[in-house]
C-alpha positions as a printed Julia matrix, in Angstrom:
478×3 Matrix{Float64}:
   7.43   13.18  -20.11
   6.87   11.64  -16.69
   4.15   14.17  -15.91
   2.39   13.39  -19.2
   2.55    9.67  -18.38
   1.11   10.25  -14.91
  -1.68   12.33  -16.44
  -2.9     9.33  -18.46
  -5.76    7.19  -17.12
  -4.73    4.14  -15.14
  -5.92    1.78  -17.88
  -3.79    3.56  -20.5
  -0.77    3.49  -18.22
  -1.13   -0.23  -17.59
  -1.6    -0.98  -21.29
   1.38    1.19  -22.18
   3.58   -0.44  -19.56
   2.6    -3.91  -20.77
   3.27   -2.93  -24.39
   6.68   -1.45  -23.53
   7.63   -4.5   -21.46
   6.62   -6.87  -24.26
   8.37   -4.7   -26.84
  11.61   -4.79  -24.88
  11.34   -8.55  -24.39
  10.47   -9.21  -28.04
  13.28   -6.92  -29.21
  15.78   -8.69  -27.0
  14.62  -12.12  -28.2
  14.6   -11.02  -31.85
  18.09   -9.5   -31.73
  19.4   -12.57  -29.93
  17.75  -14.85  -32.46
  19.19  -12.85  -35.36
  22.72  -13.0   -33.99
  22.43  -16.73  -33.19
  21.25  -17.49  -36.74
  23.98  -15.25  -38.17
  26.58  -17.07  -36.1
  25.31  -20.45  -37.26
  25.34  -19.41  -40.92
  28.83  -17.99  -40.61
  30.01  -21.18  -38.9
  28.72  -23.18  -41.85
  30.52  -20.87  -44.29
  33.73  -21.11  -42.23
  33.43  -24.88  -42.32
  33.05  -24.76  -46.1
  36.11  -22.54  -46.37
  38.12  -24.95  -44.25
  37.05  -27.83  -46.47
  38.33  -25.87  -49.48
  41.68  -25.14  -47.88
  44.7   -25.88  -50.13
  42.84  -26.21  -53.42
  46.15  -25.22  -55.1
  48.89  -27.73  -55.61
  52.43  -26.64  -54.73
  53.25  -26.42  -58.43
  50.25  -24.16  -58.96
  51.37  -21.94  -56.08
  54.89  -21.7   -57.5
  53.5   -20.96  -60.96
  51.11  -18.36  -59.57
  53.94  -16.68  -57.72
  56.07  -16.56  -60.88
  53.37  -15.35  -63.23
  51.18  -13.51  -60.67
  48.1   -12.87  -62.75
  45.82  -10.09  -61.43
  42.65  -11.6   -62.89
  41.2   -15.13  -62.99
  42.36  -16.96  -66.11
  39.7   -19.66  -66.06
  40.11  -23.08  -67.64
  37.98  -24.58  -70.27
  36.47  -27.93  -69.43
  36.77  -27.52  -65.66
  33.03  -27.52  -65.07
  30.71  -24.69  -64.04
  31.79  -21.2   -63.02
  33.79  -21.27  -59.79
  32.01  -20.23  -56.57
  35.02  -19.66  -54.33
  37.57  -16.89  -54.59
  41.16  -18.24  -54.49
  44.26  -16.04  -54.62
  47.78  -15.59  -53.31
  48.9   -12.63  -51.25
  52.58  -11.77  -51.03
  54.12  -10.06  -48.03
  54.47   -6.34  -48.62
  52.15   -6.3   -51.67
  48.46   -5.49  -51.85
  48.22   -6.96  -55.36
  47.03  -10.58  -55.15
  47.97  -13.36  -57.54
  44.62  -14.8   -58.59
  44.21  -18.52  -59.2
  42.58  -19.9   -62.3
  40.08  -21.58  -59.92
  38.95  -18.23  -58.51
  35.47  -16.74  -59.01
  36.96  -13.27  -58.75
  39.41  -11.07  -56.92
  39.13  -10.2   -53.21
  40.54   -6.97  -51.84
  43.65   -7.55  -49.74
  43.87   -6.06  -46.26
  46.7    -5.76  -43.76
  45.67   -8.95  -41.99
  46.34  -10.99  -45.12
  49.78   -9.44  -45.51
  50.52  -10.12  -41.84
  49.72  -13.83  -42.28
  52.08  -13.88  -45.28
  54.87  -12.22  -43.3
  54.47  -14.43  -40.21
  54.51  -17.6   -42.3
  53.02  -19.65  -39.44
  51.36  -22.76  -40.93
  49.17  -23.2   -37.81
  47.45  -19.86  -38.24
  43.94  -19.66  -39.75
  42.22  -16.27  -39.9
  38.66  -15.46  -40.9
  37.35  -12.04  -41.81
  34.61  -10.27  -43.73
  35.69   -8.57  -46.93
  34.61   -7.48  -50.38
  35.64   -8.37  -53.88
  36.65   -5.86  -56.5
  32.99   -5.51  -57.49
  31.97   -4.51  -53.97
  30.19   -7.78  -53.12
  30.51   -9.05  -49.55
  32.55  -12.22  -49.04
  33.78  -14.34  -46.17
  37.59  -14.75  -46.32
  39.89  -17.47  -44.93
  43.62  -16.68  -44.99
  46.33  -19.35  -44.47
  50.1   -19.38  -45.15
  51.11  -20.72  -48.62
  53.17  -23.93  -48.59
  55.43  -24.89  -51.53
  56.95  -28.33  -52.04
  60.73  -28.18  -51.67
  63.55  -30.72  -51.79
  63.11  -31.57  -48.13
  59.32  -31.31  -47.97
  56.87  -28.48  -47.49
  58.42  -25.06  -47.27
  56.5   -22.01  -46.08
  56.9   -19.06  -48.38
  56.34  -15.37  -47.64
  52.91  -15.65  -49.21
  49.4   -16.52  -48.04
  46.43  -18.2   -49.68
  43.04  -16.47  -49.3
  39.9   -18.45  -49.95
  36.62  -16.5   -49.94
  32.92  -17.33  -50.25
  30.24  -14.88  -51.38
  27.76  -13.74  -48.71
  24.92  -12.67  -50.99
  22.68  -15.62  -50.12
  23.6   -15.42  -46.45
  22.88  -11.7   -46.25
  19.61  -12.2   -48.11
  18.64  -14.87  -45.59
  19.58  -12.62  -42.68
  17.68   -9.71  -44.2
  14.59  -11.85  -44.68
  14.93  -13.07  -41.09
  15.3    -9.5   -39.81
  12.18   -8.44  -41.72
  10.25  -11.43  -40.39
  11.36  -10.74  -36.81
  10.44   -7.09  -37.22
   6.94   -7.99  -38.43
   6.48  -10.56  -35.67
   7.73   -8.07  -33.08
   5.37   -5.37  -34.32
   2.41   -7.76  -34.22
   3.48   -8.91  -30.78
   3.74   -5.36  -29.44
   0.35   -4.38  -30.87
  -1.19   -7.58  -29.51
   0.46   -6.98  -26.15
  -0.92   -3.46  -26.03
  -4.42   -4.72  -26.82
  -4.07   -7.53  -24.29
  -2.75   -5.08  -21.71
  -5.72   -2.79  -22.27
  -8.12   -5.73  -21.95
  -6.39   -6.97  -18.81
  -6.43   -3.44  -17.37
 -10.14   -3.1   -18.04
 -10.93   -6.51  -16.59
  -8.66   -6.02  -13.61
  -9.96   -2.54  -12.83
 -13.64   -3.43  -12.93
 -13.72   -3.84   -9.11
 -12.02   -0.45   -8.83
 -14.68    1.02  -11.12
 -17.37   -0.43   -8.86
 -15.63    0.98   -5.82
 -15.25    4.38   -7.49
 -18.91    4.39   -8.45
 -19.9     3.5    -4.9
 -17.74    6.27   -3.44
 -19.15    8.81   -5.89
 -22.68    7.63   -5.07
 -22.04    8.06   -1.33
 -20.52   11.5    -1.89
 -23.44   12.55   -4.06
 -26.35   11.09   -2.07
 -24.84   10.5     1.41
 -26.38    7.03    1.24
 -24.26    4.99    3.67
 -26.19    1.77    3.07
 -24.2     1.06   -0.1
 -22.16   -2.14    0.06
 -19.73   -3.51   -2.53
 -19.78   -7.28   -3.27
 -16.52   -8.86   -2.11
 -15.0   -11.56   -4.31
 -11.76  -13.39   -3.59
  -8.96  -12.52   -1.21
  -6.85  -10.14   -3.29
  -6.02   -6.48   -2.68
  -9.22   -5.31   -4.38
 -11.25   -7.56   -2.08
  -9.46   -6.13    0.93
 -10.14   -2.62   -0.31
 -13.82   -3.48   -0.8
 -14.05   -4.89    2.72
 -12.39   -1.78    4.1
 -14.84    0.42    2.21
 -17.8    -1.61    3.49
 -16.46   -1.39    7.03
 -15.96    2.35    6.65
 -19.48    2.99    5.38
 -20.92    0.77    8.11
 -18.96    2.69   10.75
 -20.06    6.02    9.27
 -23.68    4.88    9.16
 -23.48    3.73   12.77
 -21.86    7.01   13.79
 -24.56    9.0    12.02
 -27.27    6.89   13.64
 -25.71    7.45   17.07
 -25.45   11.16   16.34
 -29.11   11.33   15.31
 -30.08    9.33   18.39
 -28.0    11.61   20.6
 -29.7    14.68   19.15
 -33.15   13.13   19.57
 -32.44   12.03   23.15
 -30.87   15.38   24.01
 -33.92   17.2    22.64
 -36.19   14.96   24.68
 -34.18   15.46   27.86
 -33.88   19.23   27.34
 -37.61   19.62   26.77
 -38.59   18.76   30.34
 -36.42   21.3    32.22
 -37.02   23.94   29.57
 -40.8    23.46   29.79
 -40.77   23.66   33.56
 -38.43   26.65   33.47
 -40.63   28.42   30.95
 -43.76   27.79   33.04
 -42.19   29.21   36.18
 -40.84   32.26   34.36
 -44.24   32.89   32.74
 -45.88   32.8    36.19
 -43.38   35.34   37.49
 -43.82   37.53   34.38
 -47.63   37.38   34.56
 -47.47   38.43   38.19
 -45.46   41.51   37.26
 -47.71   42.31   34.28
 -51.01   42.01   36.17
 -49.77   43.56   39.41
 -51.0    40.57   41.41
 -48.19   39.7    43.74
 -47.32   36.09   44.35
 -47.22   35.17   48.01
 -43.66   35.38   49.33
 -43.45   31.66   50.12
 -44.75   30.68   46.68
 -42.42   33.15   45.0
 -39.46   31.76   46.95
 -40.49   28.23   45.88
 -40.72   29.35   42.26
 -37.3    30.95   42.4
 -35.83   27.84   44.02
 -37.41   25.72   41.28
 -36.01   28.0    38.57
 -32.56   27.81   40.15
 -32.71   24.0    40.37
 -33.86   23.72   36.77
 -31.08   26.03   35.62
 -28.57   23.89   37.52
 -30.0    20.72   35.98
 -29.95   22.28   32.54
 -26.33   23.39   32.91
 -25.34   19.91   34.09
 -27.15   18.33   31.15
 -25.43   20.66   28.67
 -22.05   19.88   30.24
 -22.7    16.16   29.96
 -23.72   16.56   26.31
 -20.53   18.48   25.56
 -18.5    15.73   27.23
 -20.14   12.99   25.19
 -19.99   14.94   21.93
 -16.2    14.98   21.93
 -14.76   12.16   19.75
 -12.42    9.71   21.42
  -9.61   10.8    19.08
  -9.8    14.43   20.28
  -6.97   15.44   22.55
  -8.54   15.43   26.04
  -5.53   16.85   27.77
  -2.21   15.35   28.8
  -2.22   12.07   30.67
  -0.58   12.28   34.05
   0.3     9.93   36.86
  -2.36   10.65   39.47
  -3.07    9.22   42.91
  -6.39    7.4    42.64
  -6.73    7.25   46.44
  -6.45   11.04   46.66
  -9.07   11.48   43.94
 -11.36    9.08   45.82
 -10.83   11.06   49.04
 -11.78   14.32   47.3
 -14.86   12.7    45.74
 -15.88   11.33   49.17
 -15.66   14.82   50.64
 -18.09   16.11   48.02
 -20.38   13.1    48.47
 -20.58   13.74   52.26
 -21.8    17.29   51.55
 -24.53   15.96   49.23
 -25.62   13.21   51.58
 -25.28   14.52   55.1
 -27.85   12.0    56.32
 -25.71    9.08   55.12
 -22.79    7.29   56.75
 -19.63    6.8    54.68
 -17.13    4.04   55.39
 -13.9     4.12   53.4
 -10.71    2.09   53.2
  -8.35    3.5    50.61
  -4.84    2.15   49.92
  -2.41    4.05   47.69
  -2.73    3.42   43.96
  -1.29    5.44   41.1
  -2.7     5.42   37.59
  -2.06    7.27   34.35
  -5.14    9.25   33.3
  -6.55   12.71   32.77
  -7.02   14.0    36.33
 -10.15   16.1    35.82
 -12.01   13.42   33.83
 -11.1    10.67   36.31
 -12.23   12.76   39.29
 -15.54   13.47   37.58
 -16.05    9.76   36.92
 -15.49    8.83   40.59
 -17.79   11.69   41.7
 -20.55   10.43   39.35
 -20.37    6.92   40.83
 -20.56    8.27   44.37
 -23.41   10.64   43.4
 -25.44    7.65   42.19
 -24.79    5.88   45.48
 -25.91    8.97   47.43
 -28.97    9.46   45.2
 -30.33    5.95   45.67
 -29.35    5.36   49.3
 -32.15    5.74   51.89
 -31.54    8.18   54.78
 -29.49    6.69   57.57
 -27.93    3.98   55.39
 -24.23    3.42   54.76
 -22.13    3.91   51.63
 -19.0     1.74   51.62
 -15.98    2.78   49.56
 -12.77    0.74   49.22
  -9.64    0.86   47.06
  -7.44   -2.23   46.98
  -4.79   -3.03   44.32
  -6.36   -0.81   41.7
  -9.97   -1.89   42.31
 -12.25    0.9    43.51
 -15.57   -0.42   44.9
 -18.62    1.59   45.88
 -21.47   -0.21   47.63
 -24.78    1.32   48.65
 -27.83   -0.11   50.45
 -30.48    1.27   48.13
 -33.14   -0.56   46.14
 -30.58   -1.98   43.72
 -30.86   -2.42   39.95
 -33.12   -5.14   38.53
 -31.28   -7.83   36.56
 -33.1    -6.99   33.32
 -31.95   -3.35   33.57
 -28.25   -4.01   34.22
 -27.31   -4.35   30.48
 -28.62   -0.81   29.83
 -27.09    1.17   32.71
 -24.18    2.5    30.59
 -26.34    3.56   27.63
 -26.77    7.26   26.95
 -29.94    8.83   28.39
 -31.12    5.51   29.76
 -32.81    5.79   33.12
 -34.53    3.17   35.19
 -38.32    3.61   35.35
 -38.04    3.85   39.14
 -35.54    6.74   38.8
 -37.39    8.89   36.3
 -38.68   11.17   39.07
 -35.18   11.79   40.42
 -32.92   14.52   39.04
 -30.41   13.49   36.43
 -29.94   13.15   32.7
 -29.03    9.5    32.31
 -25.58   10.46   31.0
 -23.49   10.09   34.14
 -22.65    6.39   33.86
 -22.02    6.74   30.12
 -19.39    9.36   30.87
 -17.93    7.2    33.66
 -17.6     4.17   31.37
 -16.0     6.24   28.64
 -13.46    7.8    31.01
 -12.53    4.47   32.6
 -12.08    2.79   29.22
  -9.87    5.63   27.99
  -7.66    5.08   31.03
  -7.36    1.38   30.13
  -9.69    0.14   32.85
 -13.04   -1.61   33.25
 -16.25   -0.77   35.12
 -19.16   -2.98   36.12
 -22.34   -2.74   38.2
 -24.1    -5.56   39.95
 -26.37   -6.44   42.85
 -24.75   -6.41   46.28
 -25.26   -9.11   48.86
 -28.0    -8.03   51.26
 -29.44   -5.48   48.84
 -28.15   -2.43   47.1
 -25.75   -1.93   44.2
 -22.08   -2.83   43.92
 -19.91   -0.74   41.53
 -16.39   -1.9    40.6
 -13.81    0.22   38.76
 -10.53   -1.53   37.84
  -7.63    0.62   36.64
  -4.07   -0.49   35.77
  -1.35    1.18   37.79
   1.03    0.66   40.68
   1.04    1.01   44.46
   4.0     3.39   44.3
   4.48    6.42   42.06
   7.0     6.03   39.21
  10.38    7.69   39.68
  10.64   11.25   38.47
  12.94   11.59   35.46
  15.13   14.68   35.78
């Protein structure tokens, strides 16, 4: 049953739930109303029975007990046909003595006999019963009192006064039918209203579903859903718009990366192809290339292969999403990484002077990625420093600074230095792919730090890398 319900469309489920909820509420109200009305009607009948209490005079009771007629005798000239049932019940006998005022005979039950036996004048009992013809009546039973020499004397008999319930039951039946009709109309109306509410309330969901299906079918990420209000549907629409915008931006960046990579790969590949064709033509024609020229060609091919491998490695690094596991983060000594990077930089710039002042600083990062970032910053300093100049490196309280004495970066180019494949016009002739600083910025940000470049006093460029950490390594947990 539950599976069938879950298989229904959302609109049908909402309409069904509303109809069931209204049906339960209407049923509860109708049943309560019926019982309240029934109680009120029975209270009125009980009040009538109380007002008719003791219709028999003591002499009539004594006479009835002596004669004990089993059927109403009736009296001529006493007006219209009696409405109430009046009779005497003796203790130990289920045969009542019917009064001449009675409209009929009521069946005696054990409760009536018990009232007669107890003979307690303060006791009044009400019950539902039937007469000898099977009609429903409301019965009041009280002890019978006979006038004696010293006043009222309670006998071992009881007086039962009953009122027919035909009109009351007819009223209750009509009320039940009316409540049933009203409940049915209410449930049907609630179901229709629930279906209308479901359709109106799910229109934004329909729009969202249509937009998602359109994106899945056409891959059109420019679709946006109008946002109205501040409810959950509006939040969902905003989230969808943000998601499509992020996907569109990601796809644009991917397309740009592919276009830039193709452009950057074309130059070394073209040069490499030209050199290889020269070598191949020399072998095919038998015309030897002079040894010095051949050595230069081979050196050029080797350099281009190295540049191409570096470019491919940088592209692989940038193609990895930030969410991809890049290896476990470890507590590493930033000063030791800087020392290792300085050793490599000295090999690449033997004509330069390096001045360093490194104080201990420990950070949590991926060791290989962080070392590569520091090496890239120092490589840039070596690349743009004139021969005989000085490269200054310092590490103080988590701030690693690298200062060169090169031409510096113009102010209008500083906002672009961390963009992928961006290269200053003055550096286009130098080797490189324009990806180094992008990788550095990404690595530093993943470690929770910041990086910035700016002009240095007296000329050159000043690079600052700030990483959170501590001057002492954390204790080792056994």
